[in-house]
ZADO-1210 file (C-alpha; in nm, 4 decimals, padded with zeros to 6 digits):
<atoms>
<atom x="07.3825" y="10.1282" z="16.3549" code="MET" pos="1"/>
<atom x="07.3399" y="09.9184" z="16.6691" code="VAL" pos="2"/>
<atom x="07.4678" y="10.0765" z="16.9866" code="CYS" pos="3"/>
<atom x="07.7590" y="09.8793" z="17.1312" code="SER" pos="4"/>
<atom x="07.9652" y="09.9089" z="17.4464" code="GLU" pos="5"/>
<atom x="08.2972" y="09.9469" z="17.2573" code="PRO" pos="6"/>
<atom x="08.1539" y="10.2418" z="17.0620" code="ASP" pos="7"/>
<atom x="08.0413" y="10.4098" z="17.3842" code="CYS" pos="8"/>
<atom x="08.3923" y="10.3630" z="17.5207" code="GLN" pos="9"/>
<atom x="08.5365" y="10.5018" z="17.1969" code="LEU" pos="10"/>
<atom x="08.3320" y="10.8213" z="17.2269" code="ILE" pos="11"/>
<atom x="08.4089" y="10.8510" z="17.5988" code="ALA" pos="12"/>
<atom x="08.7833" y="10.8353" z="17.5303" code="ARG" pos="13"/>
<atom x="08.7563" y="11.0825" z="17.2435" code="ALA" pos="14"/>
<atom x="08.5760" y="11.3326" z="17.4677" code="LEU" pos="15"/>
<atom x="08.8044" y="11.2865" z="17.7706" code="ALA" pos="16"/>
<atom x="08.8639" y="11.4479" z="18.0124" code="PRO" pos="17"/>
<atom x="08.5008" y="11.5596" z="17.9783" code="SER" pos="18"/>
<atom x="08.2445" y="11.3059" z="18.0989" code="VAL" pos="19"/>
<atom x="07.9039" y="11.2698" z="17.9350" code="ILE" pos="20"/>
<atom x="07.6079" y="11.0689" z="18.0733" code="PRO" pos="21"/>
<atom x="07.5699" y="10.7127" z="17.9365" code="PRO" pos="22"/>
<atom x="07.2192" y="10.8038" z="17.8178" code="GLU" pos="23"/>
<atom x="07.3621" y="11.0860" z="17.6043" code="ALA" pos="24"/>
<atom x="07.6236" y="10.8501" z="17.4591" code="CYS" pos="25"/>
<atom x="07.3526" y="10.5990" z="17.3677" code="ASP" pos="26"/>
<atom x="07.1494" y="10.8689" z="17.1910" code="ARG" pos="27"/>
<atom x="07.4564" y="10.9857" z="16.9975" code="LEU" pos="28"/>
<atom x="07.5215" y="10.6333" z="16.8763" code="LEU" pos="29"/>
<atom x="07.1593" y="10.5823" z="16.7756" code="GLN" pos="30"/>
<atom x="07.1955" y="10.8823" z="16.5434" code="ALA" pos="31"/>
<atom x="07.5440" y="10.7875" z="16.4206" code="ALA" pos="32"/>
<atom x="07.6461" y="10.5952" z="16.1098" code="CYS" pos="33"/>
<atom x="07.9588" y="10.4136" z="15.9966" code="VAL" pos="34"/>
<atom x="08.1371" y="10.4713" z="15.6647" code="VAL" pos="35"/>
<atom x="08.3745" y="10.2013" z="15.5391" code="ASP" pos="36"/>
<atom x="08.6999" y="10.3342" z="15.3935" code="VAL" pos="37"/>
<atom x="08.9240" y="10.1226" z="15.1663" code="PRO" pos="38"/>
<atom x="09.3006" y="10.1693" z="15.1467" code="ILE" pos="39"/>
<atom x="09.4017" y="10.4803" z="14.9535" code="GLY" pos="40"/>
<atom x="09.2916" y="10.8405" z="14.9197" code="LEU" pos="41"/>
<atom x="08.9481" y="10.8916" z="15.0752" code="ILE" pos="42"/>
<atom x="08.6980" y="10.9620" z="14.7998" code="GLN" pos="43"/>
<atom x="08.4056" y="11.0392" z="15.0335" code="HIS" pos="44"/>
<atom x="08.2907" y="11.3658" z="14.8711" code="PRO" pos="45"/>
<atom x="08.2102" y="11.5804" z="15.1739" code="THR" pos="46"/>
<atom x="08.1943" y="11.5613" z="15.5548" code="PRO" pos="47"/>
<atom x="07.8304" y="11.6761" z="15.5232" code="ALA" pos="48"/>
<atom x="07.7205" y="11.3452" z="15.3683" code="LYS" pos="49"/>
<atom x="07.5177" y="11.1512" z="15.4618" code="PRO" pos="50"/>
<atom x="07.4593" y="11.4280" z="15.7228" code="LEU" pos="51"/>
<atom x="07.6752" y="11.7181" z="15.8453" code="PRO" pos="52"/>
<atom x="07.8772" y="11.5343" z="16.1070" code="SER" pos="53"/>
<atom x="08.1723" y="11.5319" z="16.3410" code="LEU" pos="54"/>
<atom x="08.3931" y="11.2446" z="16.2294" code="TRP" pos="55"/>
<atom x="08.5763" y="10.9990" z="16.4524" code="LEU" pos="56"/>
<atom x="08.8063" y="10.7184" z="16.3377" code="LEU" pos="57"/>
<atom x="08.6349" y="10.3991" z="16.4559" code="ARG" pos="58"/>
<atom x="08.8869" y="10.1505" z="16.3211" code="ARG" pos="59"/>
<atom x="09.2095" y="10.1576" z="16.1202" code="GLY" pos="60"/>
<atom x="09.4673" y="10.4277" z="16.0551" code="GLN" pos="61"/>
<atom x="09.4610" y="10.7405" z="15.8373" code="LEU" pos="62"/>
<atom x="09.7212" y="10.9846" z="15.7119" code="ALA" pos="63"/>
<atom x="09.6162" y="11.3508" z="15.7018" code="ALA" pos="64"/>
<atom x="09.7826" y="11.5984" z="15.4696" code="GLY" pos="65"/>
<atom x="09.7358" y="11.7771" z="15.1398" code="GLY" pos="66"/>
<atom x="09.7542" y="11.7358" z="14.7632" code="LEU" pos="67"/>
<atom x="10.0000" y="11.9263" z="14.5452" code="ASP" pos="68"/>
<atom x="09.9301" y="12.0568" z="14.1945" code="ARG" pos="69"/>
<atom x="09.9998" y="11.7134" z="14.0471" code="ARG" pos="70"/>
<atom x="09.7597" y="11.5436" z="14.2845" code="GLY" pos="71"/>
<atom x="10.0395" y="11.3882" z="14.4908" code="ARG" pos="72"/>
<atom x="09.9608" y="11.3359" z="14.8582" code="PHE" pos="73"/>
<atom x="10.1846" y="11.4924" z="15.1258" code="THR" pos="74"/>
<atom x="10.1409" y="11.3464" z="15.4727" code="GLU" pos="75"/>
<atom x="10.1448" y="11.5793" z="15.7743" code="LEU" pos="76"/>
<atom x="10.0411" y="11.3465" z="16.0550" code="PHE" pos="77"/>
<atom x="09.8677" y="11.0163" z="16.1359" code="ARG" pos="78"/>
<atom x="09.5204" y="10.9646" z="16.2823" code="VAL" pos="79"/>
<atom x="09.4742" y="10.6559" z="16.4974" code="GLN" pos="80"/>
<atom x="09.1534" y="10.4765" z="16.5966" code="ALA" pos="81"/>
<atom x="08.9712" y="10.6749" z="16.8633" code="GLY" pos="82"/>
<atom x="09.0963" y="11.0138" z="16.7366" code="GLU" pos="83"/>
<atom x="08.8931" y="11.2866" z="16.5678" code="TRP" pos="84"/>
<atom x="08.9337" y="11.3015" z="16.1933" code="VAL" pos="85"/>
<atom x="08.7473" y="11.6237" z="16.1167" code="ASP" pos="86"/>
<atom x="08.5484" y="11.8480" z="16.3491" code="VAL" pos="87"/>
<atom x="08.5536" y="12.1570" z="16.1256" code="PHE" pos="88"/>
<atom x="08.4687" y="12.0531" z="15.7707" code="GLY" pos="89"/>
<atom x="08.0930" y="12.0080" z="15.8065" code="ALA" pos="90"/>
<atom x="08.0525" y="12.3345" z="16.0003" code="LEU" pos="91"/>
<atom x="08.1464" y="12.5605" z="15.7076" code="GLY" pos="92"/>
<atom x="07.9049" y="12.7338" z="15.4718" code="LEU" pos="93"/>
<atom x="08.0489" y="12.5115" z="15.1995" code="GLN" pos="94"/>
<atom x="08.1278" y="12.1834" z="15.3783" code="PRO" pos="95"/>
<atom x="08.4607" y="12.0287" z="15.2798" code="ALA" pos="96"/>
<atom x="08.7209" y="11.8067" z="15.4418" code="TRP" pos="97"/>
<atom x="08.9680" y="12.0281" z="15.6251" code="PHE" pos="98"/>
<atom x="09.2594" y="11.8117" z="15.5078" code="ARG" pos="99"/>
<atom x="09.3056" y="11.5430" z="15.2476" code="SER" pos="100"/>
<atom x="09.2863" y="11.1977" z="15.4031" code="LEU" pos="101"/>
<atom x="09.4438" y="10.8685" z="15.3009" code="MET" pos="102"/>
<atom x="09.3628" y="10.5319" z="15.4578" code="ALA" pos="103"/>
<atom x="09.6791" y="10.3379" z="15.5450" code="ILE" pos="104"/>
<atom x="09.4703" y="10.0254" z="15.6064" code="GLU" pos="105"/>
<atom x="09.1000" y="09.9347" z="15.5731" code="PRO" pos="106"/>
<atom x="08.9247" y="10.1725" z="15.8119" code="SER" pos="107"/>
<atom x="08.5875" y="10.2838" z="15.9444" code="GLU" pos="108"/>
<atom x="08.4684" y="10.6386" z="16.0104" code="LEU" pos="109"/>
<atom x="08.2050" y="10.7064" z="16.2747" code="LEU" pos="110"/>
<atom x="07.9862" y="11.0056" z="16.1833" code="ALA" pos="111"/>
<atom x="07.8135" y="11.1880" z="16.4688" code="LEU" pos="112"/>
<atom x="07.5486" y="11.4177" z="16.3087" code="PRO" pos="113"/>
<atom x="07.5842" y="11.7791" z="16.4209" code="ILE" pos="114"/>
<atom x="07.2080" y="11.8281" z="16.4587" code="ASP" pos="115"/>
<atom x="07.1932" y="11.5282" z="16.6943" code="ALA" pos="116"/>
<atom x="07.4865" y="11.6618" z="16.8957" code="VAL" pos="117"/>
<atom x="07.3131" y="12.0007" z="16.9336" code="LEU" pos="118"/>
<atom x="06.9790" y="11.8422" z="17.0166" code="ARG" pos="119"/>
<atom x="07.1271" y="11.6163" z="17.2826" code="ILE" pos="120"/>
<atom x="07.3353" y="11.9034" z="17.4218" code="ALA" pos="121"/>
<atom x="07.0152" y="12.0934" z="17.4996" code="GLN" pos="122"/>
<atom x="06.9143" y="11.8195" z="17.7427" code="GLN" pos="123"/>
<atom x="07.2669" y="11.7362" z="17.8582" code="HIS" pos="124"/>
<atom x="07.4835" y="12.0512" z="17.8880" code="PRO" pos="125"/>
<atom x="07.7876" y="11.8315" z="17.9533" code="ALA" pos="126"/>
<atom x="07.7663" y="11.7170" z="17.5903" code="VAL" pos="127"/>
<atom x="07.7864" y="12.0733" z="17.4580" code="GLY" pos="128"/>
<atom x="08.0796" y="12.1497" z="17.6867" code="LEU" pos="129"/>
<atom x="08.2604" y="11.8325" z="17.5831" code="ALA" pos="130"/>
<atom x="08.2333" y="11.9034" z="17.2104" code="PHE" pos="131"/>
<atom x="08.3230" y="12.2679" z="17.2691" code="GLY" pos="132"/>
<atom x="08.6455" y="12.1521" z="17.4324" code="GLN" pos="133"/>
<atom x="08.7106" y="11.9196" z="17.1383" code="VAL" pos="134"/>
<atom x="08.6771" y="12.2121" z="16.8955" code="LEU" pos="135"/>
<atom x="08.9038" y="12.4282" z="17.1093" code="ALA" pos="136"/>
<atom x="09.1631" y="12.1524" z="17.1319" code="GLY" pos="137"/>
<atom x="09.1598" y="12.0914" z="16.7582" code="GLN" pos="138"/>
<atom x="09.1970" y="12.4640" z="16.6883" code="ALA" pos="139"/>
<atom x="09.4944" y="12.4808" z="16.9224" code="GLN" pos="140"/>
<atom x="09.6488" y="12.1759" z="16.7550" code="ALA" pos="141"/>
<atom x="09.6151" y="12.3446" z="16.4151" code="LEU" pos="142"/>
<atom x="09.7836" y="12.6565" z="16.5496" code="ARG" pos="143"/>
<atom x="10.0659" y="12.4573" z="16.7054" code="ASP" pos="144"/>
<atom x="10.1027" y="12.2559" z="16.3851" code="GLY" pos="145"/>
<atom x="10.1499" y="12.5704" z="16.1770" code="LEU" pos="146"/>
<atom x="10.4062" y="12.7017" z="16.4248" code="THR" pos="147"/>
<atom x="10.5802" y="12.3652" z="16.4274" code="ASP" pos="148"/>
<atom x="10.6029" y="12.3553" z="16.0472" code="ALA" pos="149"/>
<atom x="10.7626" y="12.7006" z="16.0421" code="ARG" pos="150"/>
<atom x="11.0160" y="12.6483" z="16.3205" code="THR" pos="151"/>
<atom x="11.1257" y="12.2850" z="16.3242" code="ARG" pos="152"/>
<atom x="11.4024" y="12.1696" z="16.0976" code="GLY" pos="153"/>
<atom x="11.4118" y="11.8594" z="15.8824" code="LEU" pos="154"/>
<atom x="11.6150" y="11.6606" z="16.1373" code="ALA" pos="155"/>
<atom x="11.3493" y="11.7199" z="16.4037" code="ALA" pos="156"/>
<atom x="11.0622" y="11.6292" z="16.1710" code="ARG" pos="157"/>
<atom x="11.2433" y="11.3186" z="16.0486" code="LEU" pos="158"/>
<atom x="11.3210" y="11.2098" z="16.4047" code="ALA" pos="159"/>
<atom x="10.9534" y="11.2510" z="16.4963" code="ARG" pos="160"/>
<atom x="10.8454" y="11.0455" z="16.1930" code="ARG" pos="161"/>
<atom x="11.0847" y="10.7634" z="16.2850" code="ILE" pos="162"/>
<atom x="10.9598" y="10.7659" z="16.6444" code="LEU" pos="163"/>
<atom x="10.5968" y="10.7588" z="16.5305" code="ASP" pos="164"/>
<atom x="10.6565" y="10.4729" z="16.2877" code="GLU" pos="165"/>
<atom x="10.8299" y="10.2629" z="16.5551" code="THR" pos="166"/>
<atom x="10.5922" y="10.3479" z="16.8408" code="ALA" pos="167"/>
<atom x="10.4125" y="10.0132" z="16.8268" code="GLY" pos="168"/>
<atom x="10.0374" y="09.9571" z="16.8486" code="ARG" pos="169"/>
<atom x="10.0619" y="09.8042" z="17.1997" code="ASP" pos="170"/>
<atom x="10.2702" y="10.0903" z="17.3377" code="GLY" pos="171"/>
<atom x="10.5973" y="09.8931" z="17.3217" code="ALA" pos="172"/>
<atom x="10.8545" y="10.0624" z="17.0919" code="PRO" pos="173"/>
<atom x="10.9665" y="09.8632" z="16.7904" code="GLN" pos="174"/>
<atom x="11.3397" y="09.8658" z="16.7045" code="PRO" pos="175"/>
<atom x="11.2975" y="09.8738" z="16.3244" code="VAL" pos="176"/>
<atom x="11.0884" y="10.0710" z="16.0755" code="TRP" pos="177"/>
<atom x="11.0241" y="09.8718" z="15.7592" code="GLN" pos="178"/>
<atom x="10.9468" y="10.1606" z="15.5239" code="MET" pos="179"/>
<atom x="10.6412" y="10.0985" z="15.3079" code="ALA" pos="180"/>
<atom x="10.7146" y="10.4027" z="15.0895" code="VAL" pos="181"/>
<atom x="11.0062" y="10.4938" z="14.8682" code="ARG" pos="182"/>
<atom x="11.2510" y="10.7511" z="15.0005" code="LYS" pos="183"/>
<atom x="11.1375" y="10.9903" z="14.7292" code="GLN" pos="184"/>
<atom x="10.7812" y="10.9638" z="14.8618" code="GLN" pos="185"/>
<atom x="10.9010" y="11.0144" z="15.2205" code="LEU" pos="186"/>
<atom x="11.0888" y="11.3269" z="15.1116" code="ALA" pos="187"/>
<atom x="10.7714" y="11.4552" z="14.9472" code="GLN" pos="188"/>
<atom x="10.5705" y="11.3863" z="15.2624" code="GLN" pos="189"/>
<atom x="10.8244" y="11.5828" z="15.4664" code="LEU" pos="190"/>
<atom x="10.8237" y="11.8666" z="15.2137" code="GLY" pos="191"/>
<atom x="11.1921" y="11.8406" z="15.1165" code="VAL" pos="192"/>
<atom x="11.4054" y="11.7144" z="14.8290" code="THR" pos="193"/>
<atom x="11.5347" y="11.3581" z="14.8119" code="SER" pos="194"/>
<atom x="11.8892" y="11.4933" z="14.8475" code="GLU" pos="195"/>
<atom x="11.8018" y="11.6789" z="15.1688" code="ALA" pos="196"/>
<atom x="11.6381" y="11.3661" z="15.3115" code="LEU" pos="197"/>
<atom x="11.9436" y="11.1548" z="15.2266" code="SER" pos="198"/>
<atom x="12.1728" y="11.4062" z="15.3986" code="ARG" pos="199"/>
<atom x="11.9566" y="11.4087" z="15.7104" code="SER" pos="200"/>
<atom x="11.9433" y="11.0276" z="15.7237" code="LEU" pos="201"/>
<atom x="12.3195" y="11.0148" z="15.6810" code="ARG" pos="202"/>
<atom x="12.3713" y="11.2673" z="15.9626" code="GLN" pos="203"/>
<atom x="12.1454" y="11.0721" z="16.1989" code="LEU" pos="204"/>
<atom x="12.3466" y="10.7627" z="16.1094" code="GLY" pos="205"/>
<atom x="12.6764" y="10.9381" z="16.1763" code="GLU" pos="206"/>
<atom x="12.5460" y="11.0368" z="16.5195" code="GLN" pos="207"/>
<atom x="12.4632" y="10.6696" z="16.5825" code="GLN" pos="208"/>
<atom x="12.0966" y="10.7488" z="16.6390" code="LEU" pos="209"/>
<atom x="11.9807" y="10.5203" z="16.3571" code="ILE" pos="210"/>
<atom x="12.1169" y="10.2653" z="16.1128" code="ALA" pos="211"/>
<atom x="11.9824" y="10.2675" z="15.7559" code="VAL" pos="212"/>
<atom x="11.9824" y="09.9594" z="15.5343" code="ARG" pos="213"/>
<atom x="11.7945" y="10.0263" z="15.2116" code="ARG" pos="214"/>
<atom x="11.4287" y="10.0569" z="15.3220" code="TYR" pos="215"/>
<atom x="11.4921" y="09.9517" z="15.6817" code="GLU" pos="216"/>
<atom x="11.5654" y="10.2057" z="15.9565" code="ILE" pos="217"/>
<atom x="11.6860" y="10.0672" z="16.2882" code="GLN" pos="218"/>
<atom x="11.6562" y="10.2875" z="16.5977" code="VAL" pos="219"/>
<atom x="11.9809" y="10.2862" z="16.7962" code="LEU" pos="220"/>
<atom x="11.9122" y="10.5654" z="17.0454" code="ASN" pos="221"/>
<atom x="11.5452" y="10.6446" z="17.1074" code="ARG" pos="222"/>
<atom x="11.6183" y="10.8899" z="17.3879" code="VAL" pos="223"/>
<atom x="11.8311" y="11.1127" z="17.1677" code="MET" pos="224"/>
<atom x="11.5831" y="11.0875" z="16.8807" code="LEU" pos="225"/>
<atom x="11.3158" y="11.2099" z="17.1223" code="GLN" pos="226"/>
<atom x="11.5351" y="11.5029" z="17.2209" code="TYR" pos="227"/>
<atom x="11.6056" y="11.5876" z="16.8594" code="LEU" pos="228"/>
<atom x="11.2367" y="11.5627" z="16.7638" code="SER" pos="229"/>
<atom x="11.1542" y="11.8304" z="17.0226" code="GLU" pos="230"/>
<atom x="11.4321" y="12.0640" z="16.9143" code="SER" pos="231"/>
<atom x="11.3541" y="12.3755" z="16.7090" code="SER" pos="232"/>
<atom x="11.6916" y="12.3730" z="16.5389" code="GLY" pos="233"/>
<atom x="11.9271" y="12.1379" z="16.3548" code="PRO" pos="234"/>
<atom x="12.1622" y="11.8881" z="16.5145" code="MET" pos="235"/>
<atom x="12.4084" y="12.0830" z="16.7365" code="PRO" pos="236"/>
<atom x="12.7400" y="12.1715" z="16.5720" code="THR" pos="237"/>
<atom x="13.0813" y="12.2200" z="16.7292" code="VAL" pos="238"/>
<atom x="13.3375" y="12.4830" z="16.6248" code="THR" pos="239"/>
<atom x="13.6895" y="12.3454" z="16.5942" code="THR" pos="240"/>
<atom x="14.0094" y="12.5245" z="16.6904" code="ALA" pos="241"/>
<atom x="14.0590" y="12.6185" z="16.3255" code="ARG" pos="242"/>
<atom x="13.7209" y="12.7868" z="16.3097" code="GLY" pos="243"/>
<atom x="13.5442" y="12.5247" z="16.0987" code="SER" pos="244"/>
<atom x="13.2250" y="12.3516" z="16.2090" code="THR" pos="245"/>
<atom x="13.1345" y="11.9868" z="16.2285" code="ARG" pos="246"/>
<atom x="12.8429" y="11.7822" z="16.3519" code="ARG" pos="247"/>
<atom x="12.8737" y="11.7170" z="16.7223" code="ALA" pos="248"/>
<atom x="12.9486" y="11.3535" z="16.8128" code="PRO" pos="249"/>
<atom x="12.6865" y="11.1696" z="17.0114" code="LEU" pos="250"/>
<atom x="12.8505" y="11.2272" z="17.3517" code="ARG" pos="251"/>
<atom x="12.8522" y="11.6043" z="17.2926" code="GLU" pos="252"/>
<atom x="12.4907" y="11.6029" z="17.1750" code="VAL" pos="253"/>
<atom x="12.3969" y="11.4080" z="17.4894" code="ARG" pos="254"/>
<atom x="12.5807" y="11.6626" z="17.7041" code="ALA" pos="255"/>
<atom x="12.4057" y="11.9431" z="17.5193" code="HIS" pos="256"/>
<atom x="12.0671" y="11.7810" z="17.5882" code="ALA" pos="257"/>
<atom x="12.1523" y="11.7303" z="17.9552" code="ALA" pos="258"/>
<atom x="12.2545" y="12.0953" z="17.9837" code="GLY" pos="259"/>
<atom x="11.9241" y="12.2088" z="17.8381" code="LEU" pos="260"/>
<atom x="11.7354" y="11.9853" z="18.0804" code="ALA" pos="261"/>
<atom x="11.9251" y="12.1305" z="18.3792" code="LEU" pos="262"/>
<atom x="11.8686" y="12.4853" z="18.2569" code="ALA" pos="263"/>
<atom x="11.4951" y="12.4188" z="18.2352" code="ALA" pos="264"/>
</atoms>
């Protein structure tokens, strides 16, 4: 491929806060190649082809997740342009993608061959340090992701998904999520039943955090959704004088969040 300034900037951002010399970036790009990815499940057989590489998303958007026994895809998180797609798969004795990948839109993968990275790192130690920090960061993210999956409830995961879908490419939040998947598929991606998803959507609506109209979700209170997405438990409940429990109304949830912030 032809070295271009945008690609150098892409690699620089992906390796931040480490800084590598422009000469090293140019040499990496001279050894790199681009793989076009159509919409759908990525069929590229292995991260070691055409060469064992560290993979960076050059353009587009991917969903990373896994396949169940029926071959159905379950999304865990999104990968945006400029983010690492896989820095582990090609390093194994039997190279394989660490997660299943699905292209949400036509995309491009930038492959940085491992042998070129190691060769350039011998002359530029900053390159070796930068990629070492990338590996460490990805390992920590995997650890945190496993912990997150074990501890966070459905309401928190659903709130995070709504926030991510309405984040906006330009950084400006969008008020509405036009769902491109059926609710049954969303439930599968979140690892729950359709009934559990419907209950959680209804509860968020009752708390006036969102409004649901068929396949359109409108965000009514982004601040409280953010709080809920960072919570390790379900929506706070309130015990009545008779001993029964109910979902806390929005003002009580807001007070609960403010109390936690003051305690911190």
